[in-house]
C-alpha positions as CSV (number, residue, x, y, z in Angstrom):
1,M,50.5,166.6,-51.3
2,A,47.3,168.3,-52.4
3,S,46.5,171.8,-51.1
4,K,43.5,172.1,-48.7
5,Q,41.9,174.6,-46.5
6,P,44.4,175.7,-43.9
7,P,43.9,173.5,-40.7
8,D,43.5,176.5,-38.1
9,F,43.4,175.2,-34.5
10,D,42.4,176.4,-31.2
11,V,44.8,175.7,-28.4
12,E,41.9,175.9,-25.9
13,R,39.9,173.5,-27.9
14,D,42.1,171.1,-29.8
15,F,44.2,168.2,-28.5
16,V,47.8,169.5,-29.1
17,I,51.0,167.5,-28.6
18,G,54.0,169.8,-28.6
19,D,54.5,173.3,-28.7
20,P,51.6,175.3,-30.2
21,D,53.8,177.9,-31.5
22,A,55.9,175.4,-33.5
23,T,56.8,176.3,-37.1
24,T,54.7,173.5,-38.5
25,T,51.3,172.1,-37.5
26,L,50.2,168.6,-38.2
27,V,46.6,167.9,-38.1
28,W,45.8,164.0,-37.7
29,F,42.2,162.7,-38.0
30,V,41.8,159.5,-36.2
31,D,39.5,156.5,-36.4
32,F,40.4,154.0,-33.7
33,T,38.9,151.0,-35.5
34,D,40.7,151.7,-38.8
35,R,43.7,149.4,-39.4
36,P,45.6,151.8,-41.8
37,T,45.3,154.6,-39.1
38,R,46.8,152.3,-36.4
39,R,49.7,151.6,-38.8
40,M,50.1,155.4,-39.4
41,R,50.2,155.8,-35.6
42,G,53.3,153.9,-35.3
43,V,54.9,156.0,-38.0
44,I,53.9,159.2,-36.3
45,K,55.1,158.1,-32.9
46,R,58.5,157.1,-34.3
47,S,58.7,160.3,-36.2
48,A,57.9,162.5,-33.2
49,A,61.1,161.3,-31.6
50,R,63.1,162.9,-34.4
51,F,61.2,166.2,-34.4
52,A,63.5,169.0,-33.6
53,Q,62.4,171.0,-30.6
54,K,59.7,173.6,-31.6
55,R,59.8,172.1,-35.2
56,A,56.2,170.6,-35.1
57,A,53.1,170.4,-33.2
58,L,50.5,167.6,-33.5
59,V,46.8,168.4,-33.4
60,I,44.6,165.2,-33.0
61,R,40.9,165.4,-34.3
62,Y,38.5,162.5,-34.6
63,L,36.7,161.1,-37.7
64,P,34.7,158.1,-36.6
65,R,33.1,157.0,-39.9
66,S,33.4,153.4,-40.1
67,T,31.5,151.7,-37.3
68,R,29.5,152.4,-34.1
69,G,32.4,151.4,-32.1
70,S,34.6,154.0,-33.6
71,E,32.3,156.7,-32.4
72,I,32.3,155.3,-28.9
73,A,36.1,155.2,-28.9
74,A,36.2,158.8,-30.0
75,R,33.7,159.9,-27.3
76,A,35.8,158.1,-24.7
77,A,38.9,160.0,-25.7
78,I,37.1,163.4,-25.7
79,A,35.4,162.6,-22.4
80,A,38.8,161.6,-20.8
81,H,40.2,165.0,-21.8
82,A,37.8,166.6,-19.2
83,Q,39.7,164.9,-16.5
84,G,43.1,165.6,-18.0
85,K,43.6,162.1,-19.4
86,H,43.1,162.5,-23.0
87,M,46.4,160.9,-24.3
88,A,46.3,158.2,-21.6
89,M,42.8,157.3,-22.9
90,H,43.9,157.7,-26.6
91,N,47.0,155.3,-26.0
92,A,44.9,152.9,-24.2
93,L,42.2,152.7,-26.9
94,F,44.9,152.0,-29.4
95,S,46.4,149.2,-27.2
96,S,43.0,147.4,-26.6
97,G,42.2,146.1,-30.1
98,R,39.6,147.4,-32.6
99,R,36.3,146.4,-31.0
100,Y,34.9,149.0,-28.8
101,S,31.8,149.1,-26.6
102,K,30.5,151.3,-23.8
103,D,31.5,148.5,-21.2
104,L,35.0,148.4,-22.6
105,V,35.6,152.1,-22.6
106,I,34.3,152.2,-19.0
107,E,36.7,149.6,-18.1
108,L,39.5,151.5,-19.5
109,A,38.5,154.6,-17.6
110,E,38.6,152.7,-14.3
111,L,42.1,151.4,-15.2
112,L,43.1,155.1,-15.8
113,D,41.6,156.1,-12.3
114,L,39.0,158.3,-13.9
115,D,35.9,159.5,-12.1
116,I,33.5,157.0,-13.5
117,Q,30.3,159.0,-12.9
118,Q,31.7,162.2,-14.6
119,F,33.2,160.0,-17.5
120,R,29.7,158.4,-18.0
121,A,28.1,161.9,-18.0
122,D,30.7,163.1,-20.4
123,L,30.5,160.3,-22.9
124,K,27.0,161.4,-23.9
125,S,27.2,165.2,-23.1
126,E,26.2,167.8,-25.5
127,E,29.8,169.2,-25.4
128,T,31.2,165.9,-26.5
129,T,28.6,165.6,-29.4
130,R,29.3,169.3,-30.4
131,R,33.1,168.7,-30.4
132,L,32.7,165.5,-32.4
133,A,30.6,167.3,-34.9
134,E,33.1,170.1,-35.3
135,D,35.8,167.6,-36.1
136,L,33.6,165.9,-38.7
137,A,32.8,169.3,-40.1
138,T,36.4,170.5,-40.4
139,A,37.4,167.1,-41.9
140,D,34.9,167.8,-44.7
141,E,36.1,171.3,-45.2
142,M,39.8,170.1,-45.5
143,G,38.9,167.2,-47.9
144,A,39.7,164.4,-45.4
145,L,37.1,162.0,-46.8
146,Q,38.6,158.9,-45.0
147,T,41.2,157.9,-42.5
148,P,44.1,157.9,-42.4
149,A,44.3,161.6,-42.9
150,L,47.2,163.7,-41.9
151,F,47.7,167.3,-42.9
152,I,51.1,169.1,-42.7
153,G,50.5,172.9,-42.8
154,D,47.9,173.5,-45.5
155,R,48.4,170.2,-47.3
156,E,47.3,166.8,-47.0
157,Y,50.2,164.4,-46.7
158,D,49.9,161.8,-49.4
159,G,53.6,160.5,-49.3
160,A,54.8,157.1,-48.1
161,W,54.0,155.8,-44.5
162,D,57.7,155.9,-43.2
163,E,59.6,158.0,-40.8
164,T,62.0,159.4,-43.4
165,S,59.3,160.6,-45.8
166,L,57.3,162.1,-43.0
167,I,60.2,163.9,-41.6
168,E,61.3,165.4,-45.1
169,A,57.6,166.5,-45.5
170,I,57.8,168.4,-42.2
171,R,61.3,169.9,-42.6
172,K,60.6,170.7,-46.4
173,P,64.3,170.7,-47.9
174,L,64.6,172.3,-51.2
175,G,63.7,169.2,-53.2
176,V,60.4,168.7,-51.4
177,R,59.6,172.5,-51.7
178,L,60.2,172.4,-55.5
179,H,58.1,169.1,-55.7
180,L,55.2,170.9,-53.7
181,V,55.3,174.0,-55.8
182,S,55.4,172.1,-59.2
183,T,52.8,169.7,-58.1
184,E,50.4,172.4,-57.1
185,F,51.0,174.3,-60.4
186,V,50.4,171.2,-62.5
187,Q,47.1,170.4,-60.5
188,W,45.8,173.8,-61.3
189,A,43.3,173.3,-64.1
190,A,44.4,176.2,-66.1
191,S,48.1,175.6,-65.8
192,A,48.5,174.2,-69.4
193,G,46.9,177.2,-70.9
194,F,48.8,179.5,-68.6
195,A,52.2,178.0,-69.7
196,L,51.0,178.6,-73.4
197,V,50.2,182.3,-72.7
198,L,53.8,182.8,-71.0
199,A,55.5,181.1,-74.0
200,T,53.5,183.3,-76.5
201,L,54.1,186.5,-74.6
202,A,57.8,185.6,-74.4
203,A,58.1,185.0,-78.3
204,L,56.3,188.3,-78.8
205,V,58.5,190.2,-76.6
206,V,61.6,188.6,-78.1
207,A,60.5,189.4,-81.6
208,N,59.6,193.0,-80.8
209,V,62.6,194.3,-78.6
210,G,65.2,193.9,-81.2
211,L,65.9,190.2,-80.9
212,H,64.0,189.2,-83.8
213,D,67.1,188.3,-86.0
214,G,68.5,186.1,-83.3
215,Y,65.1,184.5,-82.8
216,E,64.8,183.8,-86.5
217,H,68.4,182.4,-86.6
218,L,67.6,180.0,-83.8
219,R,64.5,178.9,-85.5
220,E,66.3,178.1,-88.7
221,T,69.2,176.4,-87.1
222,V,69.6,173.0,-88.8
223,I,69.9,169.9,-86.7
224,G,70.2,166.5,-88.2
225,L,71.4,162.9,-87.9
226,S,74.0,161.4,-90.4
227,A,75.1,157.7,-90.8
228,G,77.4,157.1,-93.8
229,N,75.8,158.3,-97.0
230,W,72.5,158.8,-95.3
231,G,71.5,162.1,-93.6
232,F,68.3,163.6,-92.2
233,H,68.3,167.3,-91.4
234,L,65.6,169.7,-90.4
235,P,65.5,173.3,-88.9
236,L,64.8,173.4,-85.2
237,E,61.4,174.8,-85.9
238,M,60.4,171.8,-87.9
239,W,61.8,169.4,-85.4
240,I,59.4,170.9,-83.0
241,N,56.5,171.3,-85.3
242,D,56.8,167.9,-86.9
243,A,58.6,165.6,-84.4
244,L,57.7,166.8,-80.9
245,M,54.3,167.7,-82.0
246,A,54.0,164.1,-83.1
247,L,54.0,163.2,-79.3
248,F,51.2,165.9,-78.7
249,F,49.1,164.2,-81.4
250,L,49.9,160.7,-79.8
251,L,48.3,162.0,-76.6
252,V,45.3,163.5,-78.5
253,G,44.8,160.1,-80.3
254,I,44.9,158.3,-77.0
255,E,42.3,160.7,-75.3
256,I,40.1,160.3,-78.5
257,K,40.4,156.5,-78.4
258,R,39.4,156.4,-74.6
259,E,36.5,158.6,-75.2
260,M,35.4,156.4,-78.2
261,V,36.0,153.1,-76.4
262,G,34.5,154.0,-73.0
263,G,34.1,157.7,-72.5
264,E,31.6,160.4,-73.7
265,L,31.8,159.5,-77.4
266,S,31.2,155.7,-76.7
267,D,27.5,156.0,-76.2
268,L,25.7,157.5,-79.3
269,S,22.9,159.0,-77.0
270,H,25.6,160.9,-74.9
271,A,27.9,161.6,-77.9
272,A,25.4,163.0,-80.4
273,L,25.3,166.5,-79.1
274,P,29.0,167.2,-78.9
275,I,29.7,165.4,-82.2
276,V,26.8,167.4,-83.9
277,G,28.2,170.6,-82.2
278,A,31.8,169.8,-83.2
279,I,30.7,169.2,-86.9
280,G,28.9,172.5,-87.0
281,G,31.8,174.1,-85.3
282,M,34.0,172.9,-88.1
283,L,32.0,173.3,-91.3
284,V,30.7,176.9,-90.7
285,P,34.2,178.5,-89.9
286,A,35.6,176.6,-92.9
287,G,32.8,177.9,-95.1
288,I,33.2,181.4,-93.9
289,Y,36.8,181.4,-94.5
290,F,36.4,179.8,-98.0
291,A,33.8,182.3,-99.0
292,I,35.9,185.2,-98.0
293,N,38.9,183.8,-99.9
294,Y,37.2,182.2,-102.8
295,G,39.0,182.5,-106.0
296,T,42.2,183.6,-104.3
297,P,45.4,181.6,-103.8
298,T,44.9,181.7,-100.0
299,A,41.6,179.6,-100.2
300,H,43.6,176.6,-99.2
301,G,43.8,177.8,-95.7
302,W,40.2,177.0,-95.0
303,G,41.1,174.4,-92.4
304,I,42.8,177.0,-90.0
305,P,39.5,178.2,-88.2
306,M,38.1,174.7,-87.8
307,A,40.3,173.9,-84.7
308,T,39.6,174.3,-80.9
309,D,42.4,174.5,-78.4
310,I,41.5,172.2,-75.5
311,A,44.1,173.6,-73.0
312,F,42.8,177.0,-73.3
313,T,39.1,176.2,-73.5
314,L,38.9,173.8,-70.4
315,G,41.4,176.1,-68.5
316,I,39.0,179.1,-68.9
317,M,36.1,177.0,-68.0
318,A,38.0,175.8,-64.7
319,L,38.7,179.4,-63.9
320,L,35.0,180.2,-64.1
321,G,34.3,177.5,-61.3
322,D,30.8,176.6,-60.3
323,R,29.3,179.2,-62.7
324,V,29.8,176.6,-65.4
325,P,27.8,173.4,-64.8
326,T,29.4,170.0,-64.9
327,S,27.3,168.9,-67.8
328,L,28.4,171.9,-69.8
329,K,32.2,171.1,-69.1
330,V,31.6,167.5,-70.2
331,F,30.0,168.7,-73.3
332,V,32.8,171.1,-74.2
333,S,35.4,168.4,-73.4
334,A,33.8,165.8,-75.8
335,L,33.2,168.7,-78.5
336,A,36.9,169.6,-78.3
337,I,37.9,166.0,-78.6
338,A,35.6,165.3,-81.6
339,D,36.9,168.7,-83.1
340,D,40.5,167.5,-82.7
341,L,39.6,164.2,-84.6
342,G,38.2,166.3,-87.4
343,A,41.4,168.6,-87.4
344,I,43.6,165.4,-87.6
345,L,41.8,164.1,-90.5
346,V,41.9,167.5,-92.2
347,I,45.6,167.7,-91.6
348,A,46.3,164.2,-92.8
349,A,44.2,164.6,-95.9
350,F,44.9,168.1,-97.1
351,Y,48.0,169.6,-95.7
352,G,50.7,167.2,-96.7
353,H,53.5,168.2,-99.1
354,G,53.7,166.1,-102.2
355,F,53.4,162.1,-102.2
356,H,56.1,159.4,-102.5
357,L,54.7,156.0,-102.7
358,D,57.7,154.0,-101.6
359,A,58.0,155.7,-98.3
360,F,54.4,155.6,-97.8
361,L,54.3,151.8,-98.2
362,V,57.0,151.4,-95.7
363,A,55.1,153.5,-93.2
364,V,51.9,151.4,-94.0
365,A,54.0,148.2,-93.3
366,L,55.2,149.6,-89.9
367,F,51.8,150.2,-88.9
368,I,50.7,146.7,-89.9
369,V,53.4,145.4,-87.6
370,M,51.9,147.6,-84.7
371,L,48.6,146.1,-85.5
372,A,50.0,142.6,-85.2
373,L,51.6,143.4,-81.9
374,N,48.1,144.7,-80.9
375,R,46.4,141.4,-82.1
376,G,49.2,139.5,-80.2
377,R,48.3,141.4,-77.0
378,I,51.7,142.8,-76.6
379,Y,50.9,145.4,-73.8
380,A,54.5,146.8,-73.3
381,R,54.5,150.4,-74.6
382,F,58.3,150.4,-75.6
383,P,57.8,148.4,-78.9
384,Y,55.2,150.8,-80.1
385,L,57.2,153.8,-79.3
386,I,60.2,152.6,-81.2
387,L,58.1,151.7,-84.3
388,M,56.5,155.2,-84.0
389,V,59.9,156.8,-84.5
390,F,60.5,154.9,-87.8
391,M,56.9,155.4,-88.9
392,W,57.3,159.1,-88.3
393,Y,60.3,159.1,-90.5
394,F,58.8,157.4,-93.4
395,I,55.4,159.3,-93.1
396,H,57.6,162.5,-93.4
397,E,59.4,161.2,-96.4
398,S,56.2,160.2,-98.0
399,G,54.9,163.8,-98.0
400,L,52.1,163.3,-95.5
401,H,52.2,165.3,-92.5
402,A,54.6,163.4,-90.1
403,T,52.4,164.1,-86.8
404,L,50.0,161.5,-88.3
405,A,52.4,158.9,-86.8
406,G,51.3,159.9,-83.4
407,V,47.7,159.3,-84.2
408,L,48.3,156.1,-85.8
409,T,50.4,154.8,-82.9
410,A,47.7,155.9,-80.4
411,A,45.2,153.6,-82.5
412,A,47.5,150.7,-82.4
413,I,48.4,150.7,-78.7
414,P,46.1,147.8,-77.3
415,S,43.2,148.6,-74.9
416,R,42.2,146.1,-72.2
417,R,39.8,145.8,-69.4
418,S,41.2,147.1,-66.1
419,A,42.0,144.5,-63.6
420,N,39.7,143.7,-60.6
421,V,40.7,146.1,-57.8
422,E,39.9,143.5,-55.0
423,G,42.1,141.0,-56.6
424,I,45.0,143.4,-57.0
425,A,44.5,144.6,-53.4
426,A,44.7,141.1,-52.2
427,Q,47.8,140.3,-54.4
428,T,49.6,143.4,-53.2
429,S,48.6,142.8,-49.5
430,A,50.0,139.2,-49.7
431,L,53.3,140.6,-51.2
432,F,53.6,143.2,-48.5
433,K,52.8,140.7,-45.7
434,L,55.5,138.4,-47.0
435,E,58.1,141.4,-47.1
436,A,57.0,142.5,-43.6
437,Q,58.2,139.2,-42.1
438,R,61.8,140.5,-42.9
439,P,61.7,144.0,-41.6
440,D,65.5,144.4,-41.6
441,V,65.9,143.2,-45.2
442,P,65.4,145.5,-48.3
443,V,62.4,144.7,-50.4
444,T,63.5,142.2,-53.1
445,P,63.7,143.3,-56.8
446,G,61.3,140.4,-57.7
447,T,58.6,141.8,-55.2
448,V,59.0,145.3,-56.6
449,A,58.5,144.0,-60.1
450,R,55.4,142.2,-59.1
451,L,54.0,145.0,-57.3
452,Q,54.7,147.2,-60.4
453,A,53.1,144.7,-62.7
454,S,50.1,144.5,-60.5
455,I,49.5,148.2,-60.2
456,D,50.2,148.6,-63.8
457,R,47.1,146.3,-64.6
458,L,44.7,148.8,-63.0
459,R,44.5,151.0,-66.1
460,D,45.1,150.2,-69.9
461,P,48.6,150.8,-71.5
462,G,47.4,154.0,-73.2
463,F,46.6,155.6,-69.9
464,H,50.1,154.9,-68.6
465,L,51.7,156.3,-71.6
466,Q,49.4,159.4,-71.4
467,H,50.2,159.7,-67.7
468,A,54.0,159.5,-68.5
469,L,54.0,162.1,-71.4
470,E,51.2,164.5,-70.4
471,N,53.2,167.0,-68.3
472,W,56.0,167.0,-70.9
473,S,53.4,167.8,-73.5
474,N,51.7,170.5,-71.5
475,F,54.6,172.2,-70.1
476,L,57.5,171.6,-72.6
477,I,56.3,170.5,-76.1
478,L,53.2,172.9,-76.4
479,P,55.1,175.9,-74.9
480,L,58.0,175.2,-77.2
481,F,55.6,175.1,-80.1
482,A,54.0,178.4,-79.1
483,F,57.3,180.1,-78.6
484,F,58.8,179.1,-81.9
485,N,55.5,179.9,-83.8
486,T,54.1,183.1,-82.4
487,G,57.3,185.3,-82.5
488,I,55.7,187.9,-84.8
489,V,56.9,191.5,-85.2
490,I,54.0,193.7,-84.3
491,L,55.7,197.0,-83.8
492,G,55.8,198.6,-87.2
493,S,54.3,195.6,-89.0
494,S,52.0,195.9,-92.0
495,F,49.4,193.7,-90.7
496,D,46.3,194.0,-92.7
497,A,43.2,192.9,-90.9
498,F,41.2,192.9,-94.2
499,A,43.7,190.8,-96.1
500,P,41.5,187.7,-97.2
501,E,43.4,185.2,-95.2
502,A,43.5,187.1,-92.0
503,L,39.9,188.3,-92.2
504,G,38.8,184.7,-93.0
505,V,40.5,183.3,-90.0
506,M,39.2,186.1,-87.6
507,A,35.7,185.8,-89.0
508,G,35.7,181.9,-88.9
509,L,37.0,181.8,-85.3
510,V,34.9,184.6,-83.8
511,I,31.8,184.4,-85.7
512,G,31.8,181.0,-87.4
513,K,32.6,178.9,-84.3
514,P,29.8,180.1,-82.0
515,L,27.3,180.2,-84.9
516,G,28.2,176.6,-86.2
517,V,28.1,175.1,-82.7
518,F,24.8,177.0,-81.6
519,L,23.1,176.2,-84.9
520,A,24.0,172.5,-85.1
521,V,23.1,171.9,-81.4
522,F,19.8,173.8,-81.8
523,L,18.7,171.9,-84.9
524,A,19.9,168.5,-83.3
525,V,17.7,169.2,-80.2
526,K,14.8,170.6,-82.0
527,L,14.8,167.6,-84.5
528,G,15.1,165.1,-81.5
529,L,18.4,163.9,-82.6
530,A,20.1,164.7,-79.4
531,Q,18.9,165.8,-75.9
532,M,20.6,168.8,-74.0
533,S,21.1,168.5,-70.2
534,D,18.5,170.3,-67.9
535,D,21.4,172.1,-66.2
536,V,22.5,173.8,-69.5
537,N,20.6,176.8,-71.2
538,W,21.1,178.2,-74.6
539,V,23.0,181.2,-73.5
540,Q,25.6,178.8,-72.1
541,I,25.6,176.9,-75.4
542,L,26.4,180.0,-77.2
543,G,29.2,181.0,-74.6
544,A,30.6,177.4,-75.1
545,G,30.8,178.0,-78.9
546,M,32.5,181.3,-78.3
547,L,35.1,179.6,-76.3
548,A,35.5,177.0,-78.9
549,G,36.7,180.0,-81.1
550,V,40.0,179.9,-79.2
551,G,41.9,177.9,-81.8
552,F,45.5,178.8,-81.0
553,T,47.6,175.7,-81.0
554,M,45.8,173.6,-83.7
555,S,45.0,176.7,-85.8
556,I,48.6,177.8,-85.8
557,F,49.6,174.2,-86.7
558,I,47.4,174.1,-89.6
559,G,48.4,177.8,-90.5
560,T,52.2,176.7,-90.6
561,A,51.2,174.0,-93.0
562,S,49.3,176.4,-95.2
563,F,51.3,179.6,-95.5
564,E,54.7,181.0,-95.2
565,G,56.6,184.3,-94.9
566,P,54.6,187.5,-94.3
567,Q,51.4,185.7,-94.9
568,L,52.0,183.2,-92.3
569,D,52.8,186.1,-89.8
570,G,49.6,187.7,-90.7
571,V,47.7,184.5,-90.2
572,K,49.3,183.9,-86.8
573,L,48.5,187.4,-85.6
574,A,44.9,186.9,-86.8
575,I,44.7,183.7,-84.9
576,L,46.0,185.3,-81.7
577,I,43.6,188.2,-82.0
578,A,40.6,185.9,-82.7
579,S,41.6,183.6,-79.9
580,L,41.7,186.5,-77.4
581,V,38.5,187.9,-78.6
582,S,36.8,184.4,-78.4
583,A,38.3,183.9,-74.9
584,V,37.3,187.0,-73.4
585,G,33.8,187.0,-75.0
586,G,33.0,183.5,-74.2
587,A,34.2,183.7,-70.6
588,A,32.0,187.0,-70.2
589,V,28.9,185.2,-71.6
590,L,29.5,182.1,-69.4
591,W,30.1,184.3,-66.3
592,M,26.7,186.3,-66.8
593,A,24.9,183.1,-67.8
594,G,26.2,181.3,-64.6
595,R,25.1,184.2,-62.3
596,T,21.6,184.3,-63.7
597,R,21.1,180.5,-64.0
């Protein structure tokens, strides 16, 4: 159930059924001509008999948007209220079919013994018009775009249309309350970034309050698998960085593929600006880092300041609300995705450890099997995930970075055009109609399977896999990665901000990112290679470039592949400082630019 504006009601104005002082208020928007609303009415009526006394009150409002007849019916119910017969007319309208006219509602008024002269006047009175307009306005405010729309408390009910589900939503047992809280948090645009912040703060606290030795022991705890003479063992930190993060890269790969096939990166005219910006935002930071570290053993860390953290960047923009135009959010999203693609290529090419041809050839063979499954239009996701596990192992053994397995799996998962919505709707309607003929018999497994297969066809396999894994990635994998990679001892540390590797990282992210993005976009627009939206100004491009300096996840990931020991701790702290400066600076620039836009 999505959170909406609280449905405050006035006892003197609204049509209220039940005790107005009940602990829960239901607001139901009605369109008499809407078939689904009629079906929901039956659920509400049957549920009302099970409401505990003073448990819930039902407020009825009208949302006649479908036909002219729906407005006449709504006016009739409101007009009948003036003579104390609102619910009588309400029930009569639902019982008389779905075709309404002025003559029909007057006939119903006569059957209800209403004063017909007064009823005729109330049908077209200013009071009825005003009341109907108020209902429509509150529907818009609460997000009720169509009927049936039912709000329980301050949330729209989006559960199943059956009495048990509705009663649970009203009574809110512990499981329902936990579901509501978790859903609301997940739907918050900045939730993924917030989870990363909490994990980072937890790691810093643990490492600086005397628990650092235990923290390090946990990170280095060896976990493995053994079978006969074969064994595979890694420290816990590497299981997270190499194995769990492969799933993160799988999701990143799916997102990149979708954008390249049918998204912002599919049309060169739309993709040119973010791609150019991403290239500038990678080359300039890498160049600054390399220039500072030239001729030193730390020069190989040039890839660290190239990356942009999508979760943090988009989360900050979401917090800025309408101060950031939609076109700029689209630009930054596409830029971050293109940036991730560049980072993935850099990791694969430059940050492996040694090379073993035999294991590499096995990994290639497994990838070829995936491509064969793709070519054979095998849309089930399970075979690809099983092959990904084995490919991950052999890529790890080959010396390349094992997370490459996630990206290759994303590339191999087949895409397909979504099914026709009308056809799926007709098929599911026919299946439900068949089951409705046997109301006392549970739905057969065959029908459930066919319904699931039909719904599954509405989106491509990659989308369903992303949907299944996205929350696990945002709220488990990435926080674990942050926790086990940011436990840096700050109190009493010998951090040197002017050490070449730390200075290169901070200068690359704080200065190089905005400079690279801004210059690349400026040149592309001035040379006619790309076009900037009229909603976006140059100050906002600069602010977006500053936000792109929030490297965090990807930068730390490349840092762990580049350094170790005290140098790695210094690089991680430099990443945290630079990301914080970039986040605050970019948000401030976009805030001011949005206010003056």
